[in-house]
Structures are given as C-alpha cells and as structure tokens.
C-alpha positions in Angstrom: 17.1 -18.3 -28.9 15.9 -14.9 -31.0 13.3 -17.2 -33.1 12.0 -19.1 -29.9 11.6 -15.9 -27.7 9.8 -14.1 -30.4 7.7 -17.0 -31.0 6.6 -17.1 -27.3 6.4 -13.4 -26.7 5.1 -12.4 -30.2 7.2 -9.1 -29.9 8.9 -7.7 -32.6 12.2 -9.2 -33.6 14.5 -6.3 -34.0 13.1 -5.4 -30.1 13.8 -8.9 -28.9 17.4 -9.2 -30.4 18.3 -5.9 -29.1 17.2 -6.3 -25.9 18.9 -9.9 -25.5 22.2 -7.9 -26.4 21.5 -5.5 -23.6 20.7 -8.2 -21.0 24.2 -10.1 -22.1 25.9 -6.8 -21.4 24.6 -7.0 -18.2 21.9 -4.1 -18.3 19.1 -4.2 -15.9 15.2 -4.2 -16.6 14.8 -1.1 -15.4 17.7 1.0 -16.9 16.6 -0.9 -20.5 13.0 0.0 -20.0 13.9 3.6 -18.9 17.1 4.6 -20.8 17.2 2.6 -24.0 14.1 2.9 -25.4 15.4 3.5 -29.0 17.2 0.0 -29.0 14.1 -1.9 -27.5 11.3 -0.2 -29.7 10.0 1.4 -26.4 9.5 -2.0 -24.8 8.0 -1.7 -21.0 9.3 -3.4 -17.9 6.6 -6.3 -18.3 7.6 -6.9 -21.9 11.2 -6.9 -21.2 10.6 -9.2 -18.2 9.2 -11.7 -20.2 12.2 -11.8 -22.9 14.2 -12.5 -19.7 11.9 -15.4 -18.6 12.0 -17.1 -21.9 15.6 -16.6 -22.2 16.4 -18.3 -19.0 13.8 -20.9 -20.2 15.6 -21.4 -23.3 19.2 -21.5 -21.7 17.9 -24.1 -19.2 16.6 -26.5 -22.3 20.1 -25.8 -24.0 21.8 -26.8 -20.9 19.7 -30.0 -20.7 20.0 -31.2 -24.2 23.7 -31.0 -23.8 23.7 -32.9 -20.7 21.5 -35.7 -22.3 23.2 -35.9 -25.6 26.6 -36.3 -23.7 24.9 -38.9 -21.5 23.8 -40.8 -24.8 27.2 -40.5 -26.3 28.7 -42.2 -23.4 25.8 -45.0 -23.5 27.2 -45.4 -27.6 23.3 -45.2 -28.5 23.4 -41.5 -30.2 22.2 -41.7 -33.6 21.7 -38.9 -36.0 18.1 -38.9 -36.0 18.3 -39.0 -32.0 20.6 -36.0 -32.3 17.9 -34.2 -34.5 15.0 -35.0 -32.6 16.7 -33.8 -29.2 17.9 -30.5 -31.1 14.5 -29.6 -32.3 12.9 -30.2 -28.9 11.3 -27.0 -27.9 10.1 -28.3 -24.0 11.8 -29.9 -21.2 8.9 -32.7 -21.4 9.1 -33.9 -25.0 12.9 -33.7 -24.5 12.8 -35.9 -21.1 10.4 -38.2 -23.3 13.2 -38.9 -25.8 15.6 -39.7 -23.0 13.4 -41.9 -20.8 14.2 -45.3 -23.0 18.0 -44.6 -22.0 17.7 -43.3 -18.9 19.5 -45.4 -16.2 17.0 -47.4 -14.3 16.9 -49.2 -10.7 16.2 -52.6 -11.1 13.0 -53.3 -12.6 10.7 -56.1 -13.4 11.6 -55.6 -17.0 15.2 -55.5 -16.4 14.9 -58.6 -14.5 13.1 -60.3 -17.6 15.7 -59.1 -19.9 18.2 -60.9 -17.8 16.2 -63.8 -18.1 16.4 -63.8 -21.9 12.5 -62.9 -22.3 13.2 -60.0 -24.6 13.2 -61.8 -27.9 9.7 -63.3 -26.8 8.6 -59.9 -26.0 9.6 -58.7 -29.3 7.8 -61.7 -30.8 4.4 -61.0 -29.0 4.5 -57.2 -30.1 5.0 -58.2 -33.6 1.6 -59.9 -33.1 2.7 -62.4 -35.7 2.9 -65.7 -33.4 0.6 -68.4 -34.1 1.2 -70.6 -31.3 1.9 -68.7 -28.4 2.3 -71.4 -25.9 4.5 -73.4 -27.8 6.9 -70.4 -28.5 6.6 -69.3 -25.0 7.8 -72.7 -24.0 10.9 -72.5 -25.3 12.2 -69.7 -23.0 11.4 -72.1 -20.1 14.8 -72.3 -17.8 15.6 -72.6 -14.2 15.0 -69.2 -13.6 11.6 -69.2 -15.5 9.7 -72.1 -14.4 6.5 -72.3 -16.4 5.0 -70.9 -19.6 3.2 -68.2 -17.6 6.3 -67.0 -16.2 7.9 -66.6 -19.4 4.7 -64.5 -20.7 4.7 -62.5 -17.5 8.2 -61.6 -17.8 7.8 -60.5 -21.6 4.7 -58.4 -20.2 6.8 -56.8 -18.0 9.3 -55.8 -20.9 6.4 -54.9 -23.1 4.8 -52.5 -20.2 8.2 -50.8 -20.0 8.4 -50.2 -23.8 4.6 -49.0 -23.8 5.5 -46.6 -21.1 8.2 -45.2 -23.0 6.5 -44.4 -26.2 5.9 -40.6 -26.6 2.5 -40.9 -28.4 0.9 -43.1 -25.6 2.4 -40.8 -23.1 1.1 -37.7 -24.9 -2.3 -39.6 -25.2 -2.5 -40.1 -21.4 -1.5 -36.4 -20.8 -4.2 -35.2 -23.1 -6.7 -37.4 -20.9 -5.4 -35.7 -18.0 -5.2 -32.1 -19.3 -8.8 -32.3 -20.6 -10.7 -34.6 -18.5 -8.8 -35.2 -15.0 -10.3 -34.5 -11.7 -9.1 -33.8 -8.3 -10.6 -35.1 -5.4 -10.2 -35.3 -1.7 -11.3 -37.0 1.2 -11.0 -36.5 5.0 -8.8 -38.6 7.1 -11.4 -40.0 9.7 -8.8 -39.7 12.8 -8.1 -36.1 12.1 -11.9 -34.8 11.3 -12.4 -33.6 14.7 -9.2 -31.5 15.1 -9.4 -28.0 15.4 -6.8 -27.2 12.9 -8.5 -29.4 10.5 -11.7 -27.6 10.7 -10.5 -24.7 8.4 -10.2 -27.0 5.6 -13.4 -28.8 6.2 -14.7 -27.5 2.9 -12.4 -30.3 1.5 -13.2 -33.3 3.6 -15.3 -34.5 0.4 -14.4 -32.7 -2.7 -14.0 -33.4 -6.3 -13.5 -30.8 -9.2 -11.9 -30.6 -12.8 -8.2 -30.7 -12.6 -8.2 -28.3 -15.4 -10.8 -25.6 -14.0 -9.7 -25.7 -10.3 -8.8 -21.8 -9.2 -5.2 -21.4 -8.0 -6.1 -20.5 -4.4 -8.5 -23.7 -3.7 -5.7 -26.0 -5.4 -3.3 -24.7 -3.1 -5.4 -24.8 0.0 -6.3 -28.5 -0.8 -2.1 -29.2 -1.1 -1.8 -27.6 2.1 -4.4 -29.7 3.9 -2.8 -32.5 2.3 0.6 -31.7 3.7 -0.7 -31.0 7.1 -2.2 -34.6 6.8 -6.0 -33.8 7.1 -6.8 -35.1 3.7 -6.0 -37.4 1.2 -5.6 -36.2 -2.5 -6.5 -38.2 -5.8 -6.2 -37.4 -9.3 -8.1 -39.6 -11.7 -9.3 -40.1 -15.3 -11.8 -42.5 -17.1 -9.3 -45.6 -17.0 -11.6 -47.5 -19.3 -11.5 -44.8 -21.9 -7.6 -44.1 -21.6 -7.0 -48.1 -22.1 -9.2 -48.1 -25.1 -7.3 -45.5 -26.8 -3.9 -47.1 -25.9 -5.2 -50.3 -27.3 -6.3 -48.5 -30.2 -2.7 -47.5 -31.5 -1.0 -50.7 -30.5 -3.4 -53.7 -30.9 -3.6 -54.8 -34.7 -4.7 -58.3 -34.2 -7.3 -60.6 -32.6 -4.8 -63.7 -31.9 -3.2 -64.5 -28.5 -0.7 -61.8 -29.0 -3.6 -59.3 -28.6 -4.7 -60.3 -25.2 -0.9 -60.5 -24.0 -0.6 -57.0 -25.1 -3.8 -56.0 -23.5 -2.5 -57.3 -20.1 0.8 -55.5 -20.8 -1.0 -52.2 -21.5 -3.2 -52.2 -18.5 -0.3 -53.1 -16.3 1.8 -50.1 -18.1 -1.2 -48.1 -17.1 -1.8 -48.6 -13.7 1.9 -49.3 -12.6 3.9 -47.1 -14.8 1.9 -44.3 -17.2 -0.7 -43.3 -14.6 1.4 -42.7 -11.4 4.1 -41.0 -13.4 1.9 -38.8 -15.7 -0.6 -38.1 -12.9 2.5 -36.9 -10.7 3.3 -34.6 -13.8 0.0 -33.6 -13.9 -0.2 -32.5 -10.4 3.4 -30.8 -10.5 2.1 -28.9 -13.9 -1.1 -27.5 -12.1 1.0 -26.9 -9.1 3.4 -24.5 -11.4 0.3 -22.9 -12.7 -1.1 -22.3 -9.3 2.1 -21.2 -8.2 2.3 -18.7 -11.0 -1.1 -17.4 -10.5 -0.3 -16.9 -6.8 3.1 -15.2 -7.4 1.3 -13.0 -10.0 -1.4 -11.7 -7.2 1.3 -11.3 -4.7 3.7 -9.1 -7.1 0.4 -6.9 -7.6 0.1 -6.5 -4.1 3.4 -5.8 -3.1 3.8 -3.5 -5.9 0.8 -1.4 -4.7 1.8 -1.9 -1.0 5.6 -0.9 -1.9 4.3 2.3 -3.9 1.7 3.2 -1.0 1.1 6.9 -0.3 4.0 8.5 2.2 3.8 11.0 4.4 7.0 12.5 3.8 9.5 14.0 5.7 7.4 14.6 9.0 8.6 14.5 12.2 6.6 11.4 13.8 5.5 9.9 17.2 5.1 6.2 16.5 3.3 3.8 19.0 3.7 0.2 19.3 0.3 -0.6 21.3 -0.3 -3.2 23.9 -2.1 -4.1 27.0 0.0 -5.5 30.0 3.4 -4.6 28.3 2.5 -1.3 27.8 2.6 0.7 24.6 6.3 1.6 23.2 6.7 5.0 22.1 9.4 6.6 20.0 9.8 10.3 18.4 11.5 10.2 14.9 12.9 13.3 12.9 12.3 14.2 9.3 14.7 11.8 8.1 13.6 8.9 10.1 16.5 9.0 13.1 15.5 7.7 16.5 15.9 10.9 19.0 13.6 9.3 21.9 11.8 6.2 23.2 10.2 5.0 26.2 7.3 3.0 27.5 3.8 4.3 28.9 0.9 2.0 30.3 -2.5 3.6 29.7 -4.3 0.2 29.3 -5.3 -2.4 31.8 -4.0 -3.6 33.9 -2.1 -0.7 34.8 -4.6 1.8 33.6 -2.3 4.9 34.0 -4.2 6.8 31.3 -4.0 10.3 32.8 0.2 9.9 33.0 0.3 8.5 29.4 -1.6 11.5 27.9 0.5 13.7 29.9 3.6 12.1 28.5 2.4 12.0 25.1 1.4 15.8 25.1 5.1 16.7 26.4 6.8 14.5 23.7 4.6 16.0 20.9 5.5 19.4 22.4 9.3 18.8 22.8 10.0 17.2 19.7 7.5 19.2 17.3 5.6 16.1 16.2 3.7 16.6 13.1 1.8 13.3 12.8 1.2 10.1 15.0 1.4 6.5 14.0 -0.2 3.5 15.6 0.4 0.3 15.0 -2.7 -2.0 14.1 -1.8 -4.9 16.4 -3.1 -5.8 19.9 -4.4 -2.5 21.8 -4.5 -0.7 18.4 -8.0 0.4 18.6 -8.2 1.5 22.4 -4.8 3.3 21.8 -6.3 5.1 18.6 -9.4 6.2 20.6 -7.1 7.7 23.5 -5.0 9.5 21.3 -8.1 11.0 19.1 -9.7 12.2 22.3 -7.0 14.0 23.3 -6.7 17.8 22.6 -3.3 18.9 21.4 -2.2 22.3 21.1 -1.5 21.9 17.4 -3.8 19.9 14.9 -2.0 16.6 14.5 -3.1 13.7 12.1 -3.4 10.3 13.4 -2.5 7.2 11.3 -3.1 3.3 12.0 -0.5 1.7 10.4 0.2 -2.0 9.4 2.8 -3.9 11.6 2.7 -6.9 9.2 6.5 -7.9 9.4 7.8 -5.4 11.9 8.7 -8.1 14.4 10.7 -9.6 11.6 12.4 -6.3 11.3 12.9 -6.0 14.7 15.0 -9.1 15.1 16.9 -9.3 11.7 21.0 -7.9 11.3 19.4 -5.0 9.4 17.7 -3.6 12.6 20.7 -4.9 14.8 22.9 -3.0 12.8 20.9 0.2 12.7 19.9 -0.1 16.3 22.5 -2.2 18.3 21.5 -0.3 21.4 18.0 -0.8 21.9 15.8 -3.6 21.9 13.4 -5.4 19.5 10.2 -3.3 20.8 11.8 -0.2 20.2 13.1 -1.3 16.4 9.7 -2.5 15.9 8.2 0.9 16.9 10.8 2.8 14.9 9.8 0.5 11.8 6.1 1.6 12.4 6.8 5.2 12.2 9.0 5.1 9.3 6.4 3.2 7.3 4.4 6.0 7.5 7.0 8.5 6.5 7.9 6.2 3.0 6.5 2.7 3.0 9.1 2.0 0.4 12.2 2.9 2.1 11.3 0.8 5.0 9.6 -2.2 3.8 12.4 -3.2 1.4 14.2 -4.1 4.6 11.8 -6.9 5.3 11.4 -10.2 3.4 8.5 -9.7 1.4 6.7 -12.7 2.2 6.3 -11.2 5.8 4.8 -7.9 4.6 1.2 -9.2 4.9 0.0 -9.3 1.5 -0.4 -12.3 -0.8 -2.1 -15.9 -0.2 -0.3 -19.6 0.2 3.4 -17.6 -0.3 4.6 -20.3 1.9 3.5 -23.0 -0.2 4.5 -21.7 -3.7 7.9 -22.4 -5.1 10.1 -20.3 -3.0 12.7 -19.9 -5.6 10.2 -18.3 -8.3 8.5 -16.2 -5.6 11.9 -14.6 -4.4 12.8 -14.0 -7.6 9.5 -12.3 -8.9 9.4 -10.3 -5.6 12.7 -9.3 -6.0 12.1 -8.0 -9.3 8.9 -6.1 -8.1 10.9 -4.4 -5.4 13.8 -3.4 -7.9 11.0 -2.0 -10.2 9.5 0.1 -7.4 12.6 1.3 -6.2 13.8 2.7 -9.5 10.4 3.9 -10.4 10.8 6.2 -7.5 14.2 7.0 -7.5 16.7 7.0 -4.4 18.1 9.8 -2.5 21.7 8.6 -2.4 22.5 10.7 0.7 19.9 9.2 3.1 19.0 5.8 1.8 19.7 2.9 3.8 22.0 -0.1 2.8 18.7 -2.0 1.9 17.2 0.4 0.0 20.3 1.2 -2.2 20.7 -2.5 -2.7 17.6 -2.7 -5.3 19.1 0.4 -7.2 19.8 -0.8 -11.0 23.6 -2.0 -11.4 24.3 -1.6 -7.3 23.5 -4.8 -5.2 24.5 -5.3 -1.7 28.0 -5.1 -1.5 28.1 -1.7 -3.5 25.3 -0.5 -1.4 27.4 -1.0 1.6 30.4 0.5 0.1 28.2 3.5 -0.5 26.7 4.0 2.8 30.4 3.4 4.3 31.9 6.0 2.0 29.2 8.3 3.0 29.8 7.9 6.7 33.5 8.7 6.1 33.3 11.5 3.7 30.0 13.1 4.3 27.1 13.6 1.7 27.8 13.0 -2.0 27.4 16.6 -4.0 27.1 15.5 -7.3 26.4 12.3 -9.5 30.1 12.0 -10.9 31.3 12.0 -7.3 29.4 8.8 -6.5 32.3 7.2 -9.2 34.8 7.4 -6.0 32.8 4.5 -4.2 34.9 1.5 -4.2 33.8 -1.1 -6.9 31.4 1.2 -8.3 32.8 1.2 -11.7 31.8 2.5 -14.8 29.3 -0.3 -15.9 27.4 -0.1 -12.4 27.7 3.7 -12.7 25.9 3.7 -16.1 23.0 1.7 -14.5 22.6 3.4 -11.5 23.2 7.0 -12.0 19.9 7.8 -13.2 18.0 6.5 -10.5 20.1 8.0 -7.8 19.0 11.7 -6.5 21.0 14.2 -5.1 19.0 17.3 -3.7 20.8 20.6 -3.5 23.6 19.3 -5.5 25.9 21.1 -7.8 24.0 20.4 -10.8 20.2 20.5 -10.4 19.9 17.8 -13.1 21.2 15.3 -10.5 17.9 15.5 -8.6 16.1 14.2 -11.3 15.5 11.1 -13.6 17.8 12.5 -16.8 20.7 10.3 -17.2 24.0 12.0 -17.0 24.6 10.7 -20.5 22.0 13.1 -21.7 23.2 16.2 -19.5 25.3 17.7 -22.6 22.1 17.6 -24.6 19.9 19.3 -21.9 22.5 22.1 -21.9 22.5 22.5 -25.7 18.9 23.0 -25.1 19.2 25.4 -22.7 21.7 27.4 -24.3 19.8 27.5 -28.0 16.8 29.1 -25.8 19.7 31.2 -24.1 18.7 29.9 -20.7 20.8 28.5 -17.9 19.8 25.3 -16.3 18.1 26.8 -13.1 16.0 28.7 -15.3 15.2 25.7 -17.5 14.3 23.3 -15.0 10.6 23.3 -14.0 9.4 26.3 -16.4 6.8 24.4 -18.2 5.9 27.0 -20.6 9.5 27.1 -21.9 10.1 23.4 -22.0 6.8 23.0 -24.2 8.4 25.6 -26.8 11.4 23.3 -27.6 11.0 21.5 -31.2 12.3 17.9 -30.5 13.1 16.9 -34.0 16.1 19.2 -33.6 17.8 17.0 -31.0 17.1 13.8 -32.3 20.4 11.8 -33.4 20.7 7.8 -34.4 20.7 6.7 -30.7 18.4 9.7 -29.1 14.9 9.3 -30.5 11.4 11.1 -29.6 10.7 8.3 -26.4 13.8 9.5 -24.6 13.6 13.1 -25.7 9.7 13.1 -24.4 11.3 11.5 -21.0 13.9 14.3 -20.5 11.3 17.0 -20.8 8.6 15.3 -18.6 11.8 15.0 -16.2 12.3 18.7 -16.5 9.1 19.9 -16.0 8.9 18.1 -12.5 12.4 17.4 -11.4 12.7 15.4 -8.1 8.8 15.1 -7.7 7.6 12.0 -6.0 4.9 10.4 -8.4 3.2 8.8 -5.2 -0.1 10.0 -3.5 0.1 11.6 -0.3 -1.0 9.4 3.0 -4.4 10.0 3.9 -6.1 9.7 7.7 -8.8 6.9 8.0 -11.2 6.4 10.9 -12.5 3.0 12.0 -16.0 2.9 13.3 -15.7 3.3 17.1 -18.3 0.8 18.0 -16.5 -1.8 16.3 -13.5 -3.6 18.1 -14.5 -7.5 17.9 -16.2 -9.8 15.6 -18.9 -10.1 18.2 -19.6 -6.1 17.7 -20.6 -6.7 14.0 -24.3 -7.0 12.7 -25.7 -8.4 9.5 -26.5 -5.5 7.1 -24.2 -2.9 8.9 -22.4 -0.4 7.0 -18.9 -0.1 8.1 -15.5 1.7 6.9 -12.5 -0.3 5.9 -9.1 -0.5 4.1 -8.4 -2.9 1.7 -5.2 -4.8 3.1 -5.2 -7.9 1.0 -6.5 -8.8 -2.8 -6.4 -12.5 -4.1 -7.9 -14.0 -7.2 -11.4 -14.6 -5.4 -12.1 -11.4 -3.8 -10.3 -8.9 -1.2 -9.8 -8.7 2.4 -10.6 -5.6 4.5 -9.7 -4.4 7.7 -12.8 -3.1 9.4 -11.2 -2.7 12.8 -11.5 -6.1 13.9 -8.7 -8.7 14.8 -10.0 -10.5 11.8 -10.1 -9.3 8.3 -13.3 -9.4 6.5 -13.7 -11.2 2.8 -15.3 -9.2 -0.2 -15.7 -12.3 -2.3 -15.4 -11.3 -6.3 -19.1 -12.0 -6.5 -19.8 -9.1 -4.1 -17.6 -6.7 -5.6 -19.7 -5.7 -8.5 -23.1 -6.0 -10.2 -21.5 -7.0 -13.3 -18.7 -9.8 -13.9 -15.5 -8.7 -12.3 -12.2 -10.0 -14.9 -9.5 -8.3 -12.4 -10.3 -7.3 -9.0 -7.4 -4.8 -9.1 -9.7 -2.9 -11.5 -12.5 -2.3 -8.5 -10.2 -2.0 -5.7 -6.7 -1.4 -4.7 -4.6 -2.2 -1.8 -4.6 0.3 1.1 -8.0 1.8 -0.6 -10.5 3.3 2.1 -14.0 2.1 1.3 -17.2 1.4 2.8 -18.5 -2.4 3.2 -21.8 -3.9 4.0 -22.0 -7.0 6.4 -23.4 -10.0 4.7 -22.2 -12.8 7.2 -20.6 -13.4 10.6 -19.1 -16.7 11.6 -17.8 -16.2 15.3 -16.8 -19.8 15.3 -14.6 -19.7 12.2 -13.8 -16.2 12.6 -15.1 -15.5 9.3 -16.6 -12.1 8.1 -18.2 -12.0 4.5 -18.8 -8.2 3.4 -20.2 -6.6 -0.1 -18.3 -3.6 -1.5 -20.9 -0.5 -1.2 -18.3 2.3 -2.5 
C-alpha cells in the first residue's frame, strides 16, 4: 500500500506512512492536518485527502483481487503465473481483463459452438497451419453442424471470443478510443419541437473529440440523452482499428487468414467495440463527474465560509405577493422571538400597514439588520424597506433562499420548530444565514444549496462523500461554540458524528452550558478518542480556562502554562498580547513530538484566540431599474453578485429571476486557467450586458470590475 500511494501522490514516503498509521487509528483529516504536523511532515488537508483517496482505491483493488483469486481457485484454473499477474495488477481494468476469460458467462454463440465440438477446429484455424480448410472443417459436420459453413461459423464464434479476451487487443482498441474516439449526438425527430428539448438544441447535431469534450458539455449531452431528446454515439475509425488487430493476429495468407479476418470483424463489431466504447463512456463520465464535483466542492467551500454578520438581532423576510411576506424576528443567537405575515404587495396592497408593522417590530425587538430572501417579490420588498426611514440606521441584506424550502420541511426543521409551519421555518433559515452561513447551511443537503452544476447527474456516492468532506473541513476550520451549536453543526466536528452530537445537545439541555473542555468528557459515548479528535475544534466562551476558546488543543495546555510561567505571566495576561508572544524562544519548547509547525500554530492562536477568520457581511444594492430580463439593454453596466462558478464561466445575480453568465472568455483579456483566481462566490462586481435572449431566458455578460 505504501509504495502504491507514494507512487500515486508523489509525497514523501515517511509522511505517507505516518498518515496511513493515523488514519488506521481513526484520526480525521482535520485533526491530522491541524494537530499532527510533525508526524505528517506538515501535510495539508488536500494532500491528506489524496492519501485517503488512494488508500481506498488500493483497498478496493486488493479486495477485488481476493474475490477473483477465490473464484479462480474454485474453478480449478488458478496457476502460479496467473496468481502472480493478478497480484501485480495496479488497476481494476487490467485486473478484470485477466479475469475475463474465466468469468461465468451466459450462453453465448461461442459456448454453443464448443458444445457442438468445434473448439479443436477453432484452435487449428488460429494456428494458421491448415492447408485444406474445407476438408478439415468437413470432419466436424454432425447432426447439429449441418454444413462446412456452419462448422466454420461456429469456429469463428469461438475465435471471436478468444480475440475479445486478449488483453493486448483490448488495449489496442482502448488506445484508439482514448486518442481518436468521438462523441456525437442527434436529435430524436419526434422530440425536436418540444419546449423542454429546446434547452438542449445545441446538441441536436453535435460531434466532438471524446478526449477533449469539457465536462459540463459531456454531462449536458448525457442528460439530454437520459431525458430522451437525443441519441448519443461513440465512434472510432473502424478500418484502422481492424487493421491494427489483423497486424497482431494474422500471420499467413491462406484460407485460415480469411476466416480469422472474419472472426476479427465479428469480435470488433459484436464484442469488443460495444464493451470498450461503453467502458470509454464510463471513464469519460467518471472524469466529468470528478471535474463537476471539484467545481461543486470549491463553490460549496466558498459559500460555507461566506461572510457572517455575526450575533445581531435580525428581522428576516420571506417575500411573496398573494401569500404575503412572512416575517420573523431573531435574537443574537438565532432564536425565534416573533413571527407574522404582512401583505404590502398586490393584490392586497396593504403597504402602509406593512411599513407600520415593520417599524414597530424593529423598535420592539431592537432589530440591528434586515434579511430579505431573494425569491419572488424580493426586489419589490427590498425597495419598500429601503424607502422607509427607520429611527436608527439599519443594514438591509438580500439573502439567497436556495435550499430554504428543503430545510423547512426537513426533520431538522420539524425538531427545531415543531409548532410552526414551513413558511416560518423558511424565514428563520433566511435570517440565520445572514448571522452565520456555515451554521445554517450545514442543515441542508449540499446539493440543494444552489451552487455547482449537474449535481443530480454525477455519481451521488462520490458527490456526497466529497461534499461531506468540504463541510467537515469548513466547520473545523472555523471552530464551533459547543454551547450554542446545533446538532447538525456539531455532527461535522472532527471525531463526533450524528449520535454524539445528539448526546451533546441532550446533555446541554439537561445540565446547562459547558464551562470547560474537560467537562465535555461527561457526555455519554464521548470517549477518549472522540475527545482527542474533537476538543481542539470546540470553543467555550467565557469558560474557566481562556485556552478553551482557542484552537490550542488541550494536550498542549501544559506547554502553554510553561511558556507563561517562564515569562512570569498568568494565562490571561499572556493571551492576546502579541508583543509578549513574539519574544518567546520557540526552540526552547521543541520536543520529539512537538516541533516548529505546532509551536507556530499555538502562538498564532494565542495572539487572536476565538477570532473568526471570515470577513464580515457587506450590504449590496441591485440596480433599482432592473427587475426582469426585459429591462436589460445591450451595453448596460449593472452591479451583480457572483452566485455560481463553473468550469466555463460564472453566473451572476443582477436582480432578475434569471442569472447572467460571464463566459470564461469574457472574464479577462488574457487566458484564464482557473476561474476562481478571477472571481469568488458572493463577490460583488460590475458587469456589462452583452446579449439578452428573452425566449431562452439567457443573459450573456462581461466582467468590468
């Protein structure tokens, strides 16, 4: 395993070995990267994630080898040579090729021919040494094989199967598909005029290199095929492929050669190409999935680490027309303290009453900011609020509603608010997102948060695993206040998980707030290992020990005490005093297990304990004159917020129902390798309108600044 992972990752062998050891001890990626830097050689989360990935690949490969070896042993066909080849296999494709000749098959044409006694004839033809083929074939005529041609046909079926099972032949076709394969699509004529089909009209007659097709286009084509609008075909130059196969197999020019050529054509058309083109399609899908998942994870990380407003009293509005605007008031901790509905818009038009109600709620609950959902009636509600003159200055934010409806009907929401309906729960979610995006968004299935593309088309198991890893990374990067965190948020803390998170909340409800990290050990099922993994990421504000509100792990408290005593300071004087901390001679405190990376992390934490590394939320205003796509004009400059990033560009909310696209070619005057180097999620930018397609609801934009 060590050699395999080191080869794949190109990381130092000792770092890989120690990381594997830590993983086998059930240590998490956040814990290893943060608190075991000396053992890993200061590997970051991405590098440790790569080790985890290839460790799992290797383990899956070894498991498959054992299964195959057992099956071959039971068939009494396992030889020392075959065992060695299987054990030396370094990927599933080559492993399955070795197993292919011995796989139990359904009744095939070749199997039928064998039962008719034609395998010896096939072997003689493949030897290419028969001088009188017709005479030789005539010996195999029987009740089941009525003619010479029937005998030759049966032999060809057997030879075709042998050709199909040859690893070198399969690799030849794979190489052709990999280098020269094309993917093409044609519209199904009966569907061409349907409204749903029109969004895929770019692929009604499309052809492209399979090797070069971008992941987003590949996934779009597959979706169009799955929805029944187009037919997709993989192709290579068949004549070239057949010639390469013949060059490997045919060594004579007699009648045997002609039979082998026919068998080659049959093997290619009936067995090899259908199987290997599907394999190529599957590999391309895996690569496209991986690219899409990477984009999704980058977006999700940016969104989860989005700027929080912090512990402020919020009035949140889920806007609407006929059904009204749902209002909730939240305290600094996000607790619901009031809710009701107002009807400022058509058809009721109770604008004056609505404004009076909002003003009274702002005064009564000492509201510090207003959050407005960005769905239906958002712009109208925003303008109504901004026209109002409040006694005290209030910041007004438009907040993404993506996934709020998913949360509002979830078990989490029902458990939090059993006595309130979905409209109230959705409004609470909008307000809490402004206070702390991370704490609220972890309650929602990441696929429903509104970033990424084709998330429902990619491998769902891989997607969930990748997204869970991102959420875990973000939660542990920021740290969690154990006395206020929800069960959902706690479940992502290193070493905790859903069950212990539930136990923490239950213990907190029964016994009150935790006053120290050591008191966490009293939680049922939270043993020594879980405490070790979790403690450094859990925060206790105003606890007995000021270090409990920092990223310093309890295992290092004794070391920090020693530093303080050496400087003749107590812990309270020591923490936050950058001048004193900078005078510490770190070499004095290094040991076999604690080196400079950990010591530097400790000093960094002591300088700013409990400080949230995220930026603060900023107010943004859309162009008041733009409400629908019809209001846009070519050449217009408008403000917008980046709300999604893909491999081909980014989408921007400019205040219309439809987001506009800045294609990668319109992001910069120079080549853009990584879109995230130009823009980030939630970034406030100015864009220029390049094209408006009202029918297809598409807006093309260019980045100005």
